[in-house]
Structures are given as C-alpha cells and as structure tokens.
N, C-alpha and C positions, 0 to 999 in steps of 0.2 A: 539158887543160881544167881550169879552176879552179872550185870551188864555194865560196860563202860558208859559213863555219861558223855553225851555227844556235845563236846565243847572244844574251843580252841585252847583254853587254858589247861593247866595240868589236870589229868584225868582223875575223877573221883569215882570210886566204885559204889554202886547203889544196888539195893535189892531189886529183883525183877518186878515186884509189885509197885515199887516207886516209879520205875520206868513205865509201867502200865498206867499209873496215874497221869503221867505226862502225855501218854498217847490218848487217854480217855478224856481229853479236854472237851468241855461242853460250852455253854454260853459264857461261863467264866473261862476266859482264855488262859491257857497255861503255856509257859514257855521256859526257856533256859536262860539263866543269867550268866554273865561272863565268868563268875567264880565257880560255876558248876552246880549251883543250887537250882531247884525247881520252885517257881512261885506261881500263885494264882493271881493273875493280873486283872482285878476288877476295875482298877483306876488306870492312870497313865504311868507306866513304869519308866517313861523316858526321863523323868526328873531324878530317878535314882542313879547315881553315878556308878553303882555296881553293875548296871546293865551294859556298861561300855566295855566291849572286847574289841579285838582287832585281828583281822585276817591279813597277814602280810604275804605278799607273793611276788615272785620275780616274773618278768615279762620276756618270754623267749619267742613266742609265736607271733605276737602282735606288737611290734616295736613302736617306740616314740609316743606312747599314750599311757594314761593312768592305768594302774594294774590292780586295784583293789575293788572287791565286789561291794556294791551298795546294798545294805540290808537293814539298816536301822531306820527305815522310813516309817513315819507316823501316818496312820490312816484313821479316818473318822467315818465309820460306816453306820448309816441308819437304814435298817431294813424293816419295813412294815408290811403286814398282810392284813387286808381288810376283807371280811367275809360277811355274807348275809346271815350268818349265825352268830354275829356279834363277837367274833373272835378277833382280837387285836394283838398281833405279835410284834413287839419292838425289840430289836437286837441292837444294842449300842456298844461299840467298843472303840477304844483308842489305845493302840498298843504299839510299842516300839521295843522290839526284842532283838538282841543279837549283836552285830558288830558296829563299827563306826559309821556315821551317817553319810558322809559326803564322799563315798568311795565307789568305785566300780571295779570290774575285774577284767583280766585277759587283754588289757590294752585296748579294749573296745570302748571308746568314750561315749558318753551319753548323759542324760539328766540323771541326777541322783535319785529323783523320784519321778519315774515316767508316768505315774498316775496323777500327778499334780494337775489340777484344773479340770479333771474329767467330771462330767455331770454325774450326779447320783440319782438313779432311777428307782422310784419306789413302786411297790405293787399297789395299785389303786383300782384294780379291776375286781368285779364281783364274781363270785362263783358259789356253787352250792355243793358242799361236801357230803350231802346226804345221798347222792346217787352217782353212779358211774357215768351217766350220760349228761351230766350237768354242764359240761364244758360248752362254751359257745363256739359255733362254727364261724370262724373269722375269715374264711377264704373268699376272695373275690373271683370274678371270671378269670379263667386261665389267661395269663399275659397281661392282666390289668396292672397298671403302675401308677404311682403317685407322681404328679408333675414335678414336685419338688425333690424327688429322690435322685441322687447322682447316678449316672450310668457308668458302670465299671468297665474299663477297657484293658486289654493286654498291653503292658508297657515293656516287659523284658521277657524274651524267650531264651531259656538256657537249654538249647537242644543238645542231646547227648550228655546231659549232666551226669548221668550214671550209665552203667552198662546193663542195667536191668530195670524193671519197674521201680518207680520211686514210690515208696509206701508210706512215708511219714515225714513230718516237718515240725520244727519247733523254733520259735523266735526267742532270742535272748530277752528275758523279762526285765533286765536292768538297764543296759546301755541302749537297747533297741537298734544297735548298729550292725547286727549280724543275725543269721539264722542257720539252722542245720537241717540236713535232709538225710534220710536213711533209705537204703535200696535193697532190692532182691539180689544185688551183686555183693552183698555182705559188707558194704562200706558205709561210712558216715562221712559226709562232707560239710564243711563250714564255709559259708558264703558271706560276702558283704553285699549290700543292696545294689552295687554296681554290677554284680554278677561275677565277681572274681572269687576263685576258690582260695580261702585263707588256710585251710588245712584239710587233709584227707586222712581219715582214721580207719585203721583196719584191725581186725582181731577176731571178729565173729567168723564162723565157718559156714553159716547159712544166712539167709536174708534178714535184714533189719526191719522190724515191723513197728517199733515204737521208740519215741525219744522224749526225754524230759530234761529241762535245764534248770538247775538250782538257782533261785533268786538270792541265795544266801552265801554260797560258796562257788568257787571256780570249777564246778563239777557238772558234767553232763552224763545222763544215763541212757542206755540203749537196751532194748529188748529184742530178741531174735528168735527165728525159727529153730535155732540150735538149742533152745530151752534155757538159755542163760540170760541174765541181766548183767551188764557191765558198766562200771563207773570209770569215766575218763577225766583226767585232770587237764583242764584247758590251758593251764600255764605251762604244760610240758609237751605240747603237740609237736614241737620241733626237736624234742630230745631223742637222741639215738636209742635210749632205753625204752622209748614209747611212753604213752600217756595213760595206759590202763593202770588203775590203782586198785580196783576191787572187782571181783566176780561173785555174783549171787546165784547159788545153785539151789534148786528145790522143785522147780516146775518139771512136770513130766511130759509137757508138750510145748509148742511154740509160745513165746511171750508176745501178745498182741497189744497190750495197753500198759501204760505207766502213769503214775501221778505222784507228786510230792506234796507232803503236808506243808501248808504255807508257813507255819511257825515252828514246827518240830522237825528234827532230823529223822524223819520217818518216810520211807519209800513204799509205795503200793505197786504191785505188779499183778497181771492177770493174763489169761490166754486160753489156749486150746484145752487145757485140763480142767477148765471150769472153776478153778480156785483163785481167790484173791489172796495174795500173800503180802504180809506186812513185815517190813524189814527195818532193823536198826541200821540206818544208812552208814554209820561209821564202822561198826564192828561186823557187819554182814550177818548178824544174828537174826534168825527168823522169830519175830515177836509173836506172830499168830498166823493161822491160816483160816480164812473165811470161806466156808463151803455152803452151797445151796443152788447155784446155777447148774442146769442140766445140759450144758453145751458150752460152746466157746464163749468166753467173755471178750467182748469187742472193744469196750470203752470204759474208762475210769475217770472220775473227777473227785478232787479232794478240796475241803474247805476247813476253816477253823471251827465254825459253829456246827452243831449237830444237824444232820448226819455228816460226820467228818469224811466219809467216803461213800460214793454211789457208783454202782456198776451196771452195765447194760450187757445183755447177752443174746445169743442166737436162739435161746429158748423162749424168746418173746417177753422176757421179764426185765424190769429195772429194779434193782435192790438197793435199799437204803440200810446201811449197816450200823449196828450198835457195837462199838468197839469195846465197851465195858463188859458186855455179856459174850462178845465174840460171835454174835448171831445176827441174823437178818432182823432189823427193826421193822421194816415194812417192805412188802413186795408189791410192785405196781404191775398189774396184769392186763391193762387195757390194750396193749399192743397185740395184734393178731398174728404178727409175723416177727421174724428175728430182728432185734434192735441192734443196728450197726453203729449208731452215733449217739453221743450224749455230750451236752455242753452246759456248764453252770454259768449263770449270769454273773459278771464281775461286780455288779453294783446293787443287785437286789436278790432277795431270797427266793429265786426261782431257777428252774433248769428246763432245758429242752431236750427231747429225745426223738429219734426218727426210725421208722421202718419203711418198707416199700409202699405202705399205704398212707404215709404222711407224717407230719410233725406234731408232737404234743408238747404242751407246756405244763409244768407242775409247780405247785407252791411247796416250798420247804419250810419247816421240816415235816409237815403233815402229809405230803404227797397228794394234795388235792389236785384234780385235773382242772387246769385253768383255761386252756384253749386248745384247739386243734385246727390245723390248716394244711394246705397242700394235699397231694395224694388223693384219697377218696373224696375229701371235702371239695376239692377243686375240679373233680370230674363227675359230679352228680352221683356219687356213691359207687362208681365203677373203679376197679383197681387200675393203677397206673401201669403202663408197659414195664416189662422187666428192666429195661434200660434206665428207668427212673428210680431205681434203688438208691437210697441216700447212704453214702459211705461215710460222710463227715459233716459235722456242724461246727460253725464258729460264730462267735458273737463279737461284733465291733465294739470295743470299749468306749468309743467316743460318740458314735452316732446311734447306738441302740439298734443296729441292723443285725439280722440273723442271715447267714448264708448257708445254703445246703449244697454240698458237692455230690453230684450224681454219677451213676455208673455209665450214663450215656454222654458224659462230658459236659453236662449243663451245670452252670452255677446259678442258683435261684436265690435272689435276695428278697427278704421280707422285712417289713417293719415289725420289730419285736413286740411292740405293745398291741398293735391292731391285728397283726397276722396278715396284713395285705401284702401281696406280692408286689414288689416295687420295680424289679428289673430281672431279666434273664440274660446271662451271657453264655456263649457257647465256646468251649475250648476247641480250637482247631488242632488236629493231630500234627505233631512235628514231622518233618520230612522223613519218609521211610516207614511211617506208621499209617495204617488205614483207619484207625479209630483210637480214641483215648478214653480212659476212665479216670475220674478224679478220686484219688484214694484219701487224700488229706488236704486240709486247708487251714491257714492260720493268719489272722490279722496281725500287723505289727502293733506296738504299744500305742502309737498315735492314732491308729484307726485309718490311716491314709494309704496303706498298702496291704495287699492280700497276696499271700504266696500259696501256690498249689503244687502238690506232688501227684504225678500222673503216670499212667501205664505206658505212655509213649516214650518213657525214659527221660522226660524233660521236666524241668522245674520252670514255673511261670509266675511272674510277678504282675499283679493287676493294680490299677489305680483308677480313681474316679476321673471323668473328664473335667478338665479345669473349668470349662464353661458351665458345668453343672454344680460347682461348689459355691 
C-alpha cells in the first residue's frame, strides 16, 4: 500500500514501511525535505539548500499582514537527566526542517521564532528509579507562596464567548497573535488578544473537545463529541465555501485529545473509545491504532524524541508509546485515580500529569517518578475535595511555572522545579452562572498571558501583576 509523501512540492509515492520509518523517529530526528525525500538529521540540515520549501498562501481572513507560516526555525535543545544510578542521558539536536524561515501565516504577525531567548531548563534533580515511592514530596503548606513569584490576575473577561461550556483552547505557536477556543455549542472561535472574534468556524454537529494548531502549515484541527476530527484551513475562514479541508473518521466515541508531531505531518487523536489513532495529516490515512487504555483517553502530548507520544486516561494510567512496535513501551501506574491532564515540558525531558490526588512529574524517556506535589501531599495524605479535580495542566515556557486548572475554578501555580505552590487564583463565575469549572488553560508563547476555557461559557485572559514582574 502506498501513501502520499507529506510535502508542499510535487507528491512522491512511497511504500508504507518508508512512511513508518518517518513516523518512528527516535533520537535521530527524521524529517521531510522540500523535494519529498526522508532524511535522518543527525547534524544541522539547515545548511542544505534542499531543505528549503515554501508554503504560499493568500490572506482572506486576516488582512494587511504577512501570510506565510514560519516553520524553518532552528532549535538547539540540550536535555539531560541526572540520576543517583549514574545514568546520564543527553539529547542534543539542531534541526531545521520544512519551509522558509522568516514567514508566518494567516496574516497574524509575530516573531518568526517565538522561542528565541527562552531559557533552557535542565533536569538536575535526583531521583531513585529503583522504587515507586522514590519521588520527593515537594509540597509546602497549602497556600504557601514564594515572595518573588508573580501574582496572576484576571485581565480580560469574554463573557458569553460561546453558547455552551468552553472546553478547549489553543494558542497559535508561531505568531502568538491569536488563540482559538472550542465549545459544547459545536463551534470554534478565533480571537485576538484584545478579545475580538476574528473568525467563527462551524461544521461539527456536537461539542468541540480538543484543538491543535499546526506550527508548520495554516491548519487547525478540532476533535468533537461527534467522533470526528476536522482540519480547517485558516487562510479560508472568510471563504463562502468554508474552510474545512479534511475530516478524519475512525473513532467510535467522542474525540477528547489531539496532538501534532513537531517535525512530521502526523496527527494523533484519542478519546472515549480508549484508542490513540495516528493519522497521515495530508491524506487522512490511518497509519496505526494504539490500544491499551481501558477507558477514556483524556490527554495527549507529542515530541520529536522517544517516546514520541504519551497519553493519559481515566483508567489511571499514563502510557508511553513505541511507534515502531505499535505497542505501549511503558505504562505508568502510580496514579490511583483517573488522569485528566498531561503536559510535556518545552525545554527539558520531563512531563507532568495530574489526577484528583495531586500532580506527578516524570523523567523521559524512562518514566522515573521525579516528584509529586499538590493534592494528597499538600493535605497530609488526605484526599482533596471533589472540586479540586485537576482538569488541565500548562507549563509556562518562559518562567518554568506550572499551572493546574481545577474543577472548583481554582488556578494553582507551582514552581516547576521545586514543586512549591507559588500562588492561587480563583475564577469568578461570569454573570448568570453560579459556579465555574476550568476545563482548559494555555500560556501564550511569551509566557506573559494565560487563557482559560471555562464552564460559565466565558473565556478569560490572565496576566501577572505589573508590580510583581
């Protein structure tokens, strides 16, 4: 069986096993060259002129601004894990794959490299991978805060943003000039940071539960209770013909989580049916189906290095997947309750997961338990009230803060390295609602704004107090 190579230039047909080789990238980063070839990039391919392709696009929805998506950004990542078992893992990569370097898309201007100048945080904490209880308890007294931590305040309330619960949010990873929200009213809305609606996208017949925005193309993906995943062309949001360009069918339940591979045109989706589906983003072909969860899959995260995709589920497990064997590489079972949230650190080889009993940090790729805080740890071993269920986690790319969004409307901020709670904010229900639940949260690329999606049908934008910065 043949699959279309996922490139902008004329399509080359390649055997399925070659496409699989592209999907199964490990520490040797694999990517697509502009002429349709697959290479293993152990060095810096930016010097190779054959990597230069271009995505041209017209600008209909967002006038008077640049229209091309920035994707050829060079990154230099050093990830190290130090353990007391003398294991030292260093992952070094400098990769520039894809399209022209100094472009953005959809007329939403911003820096061609929004990650420029961000600090790189390394894992320099000790842990013992010989026992499940080796993680340090890093929680302080409830409400404890560091004097130097900024206090986040509500800056913009978009009351009545949707006609139903707002279930998901995603920030444009390139221009940082806009974000999108999905709702139980089956719509997706695109907003600028001033709170103006730039586009309203309809097509789903049931609530939208997940969003993912491509850093490489002018595409946004949405997952819905209607069991479908849809691809939207952001250059065509004002077109009479609509901007839906693809629909991915295969799930037998609602789609609750989406993730995009950072370097390949591969889409991951998961949801109520417990399966993680891997899609060829361009052809809609189902590359593989990853099974193992025994309940809803609530969260997904993807990265270039192994494990390339991680999933969290209501069965209380976190799974690290081996795409080469199409099986679970490692199952993390230390959570006692359903895991609703997962976030990979943008600069170090760790991730955080959360259930109603607290937050856990893990070292990748080995899955060692690094730390645990909040929940049981902050309440002397007693379970948190039901309202303290963590629905979402987000990591600030600039300040190394972790924020947890709770079912009781609380936003709890933690220092990612120490686990100390630095600040707690409470979301006040919008007019007409007697309570609110935080379903999703995302920092912008500068780390200076946080947007939350909530059950009071509102979207809220938070920022630190100026006096605290």
